[in-house]
C-alpha positions as CSV (number, residue, x, y, z in Angstrom):
1,X,-28.3,57.2,-72.9
2,X,-25.7,59.8,-74.0
3,X,-22.8,58.1,-75.7
4,X,-20.2,60.4,-74.0
5,X,-21.6,59.5,-70.6
6,X,-21.6,55.9,-71.4
7,X,-17.9,56.1,-72.6
8,X,-16.8,57.3,-69.1
9,X,-19.0,55.2,-66.9
10,X,-17.6,52.1,-65.3
11,X,-18.2,49.7,-62.4
12,X,-17.3,51.6,-59.2
13,X,-15.7,48.4,-57.8
14,X,-13.9,46.7,-60.6
15,X,-13.6,49.7,-62.9
16,X,-14.9,47.5,-65.8
17,X,-16.7,49.6,-68.5
18,X,-20.4,49.2,-68.9
19,X,-22.8,49.0,-71.8
20,X,-26.6,49.2,-72.0
21,X,-28.5,46.0,-71.3
22,X,-30.1,44.5,-74.4
23,X,-33.8,43.9,-74.6
24,X,-33.3,40.2,-74.3
25,X,-31.1,40.6,-71.2
26,X,-33.6,43.2,-69.7
27,X,-36.5,40.8,-70.3
28,X,-34.6,37.9,-68.6
29,X,-33.8,40.2,-65.6
30,X,-37.4,41.4,-65.2
31,X,-38.6,37.8,-65.5
32,X,-36.3,36.8,-62.6
33,X,-37.5,39.9,-60.6
34,X,-41.1,38.9,-61.1
35,X,-40.2,35.4,-59.9
36,X,-38.8,36.9,-56.7
37,X,-35.3,35.5,-57.3
38,X,-33.2,38.7,-57.6
39,X,-31.2,40.4,-54.8
40,X,-28.9,43.4,-54.9
41,X,-25.3,43.0,-54.0
42,X,-26.3,44.3,-50.5
43,X,-28.7,41.3,-50.2
44,X,-31.9,43.4,-50.6
45,X,-34.6,41.8,-52.7
46,X,-35.2,43.6,-56.0
47,X,-39.0,43.9,-56.4
48,X,-39.5,46.7,-58.9
49,X,-39.4,46.0,-62.6
50,X,-36.4,47.7,-64.3
51,X,-37.0,49.8,-67.4
52,X,-33.3,50.5,-68.3
53,X,-30.0,49.2,-67.0
54,X,-26.3,49.0,-67.7
55,X,-24.1,45.8,-67.5
56,X,-20.4,45.5,-67.1
57,X,-18.8,44.3,-70.3
58,X,-17.6,41.2,-68.4
59,X,-21.4,40.5,-67.7
60,X,-20.9,40.2,-64.0
61,X,-22.9,43.2,-62.6
62,X,-26.0,45.1,-63.6
63,X,-26.8,48.7,-62.6
64,X,-30.2,50.1,-63.0
65,X,-30.9,53.5,-64.7
66,X,-33.6,55.6,-63.1
67,X,-35.1,58.5,-65.1
68,X,-32.0,58.5,-67.3
69,X,-29.6,58.6,-64.4
70,X,-27.3,55.5,-63.8
71,X,-27.4,54.3,-60.2
72,X,-23.7,53.2,-59.9
73,X,-23.6,52.5,-56.2
74,X,-21.8,49.2,-55.4
75,X,-24.5,48.0,-53.0
76,X,-27.2,48.7,-55.6
77,X,-25.6,46.4,-58.3
78,X,-27.2,43.1,-59.3
79,X,-24.9,40.2,-59.7
80,X,-25.7,38.2,-62.8
81,X,-24.6,34.8,-61.4
82,X,-28.0,34.6,-59.6
83,X,-29.8,34.8,-62.9
84,X,-30.2,31.2,-64.1
85,X,-31.9,32.1,-67.4
86,X,-29.7,35.1,-68.3
87,X,-29.0,35.0,-72.1
88,X,-25.4,34.3,-73.3
89,X,-23.5,37.1,-74.8
């Protein structure tokens, strides 16, 4: 992802800056999705594997990136509290 774009992106709700999800974090997220235990903020089950994502620097919300475009809609975010095996920072 373009560094300039990343520098200006933030959570649309909390205005917290975001960073790319690490491989370890992404693997943990996709494991939880495969197990059927992940919902979006809107309460919709996340069923599709995520190839790329951003996470707020406070590690509370994940936003997926589709075809290089961040999906920064509040209802599309994924809260990390539901991810029991999410790696520590």
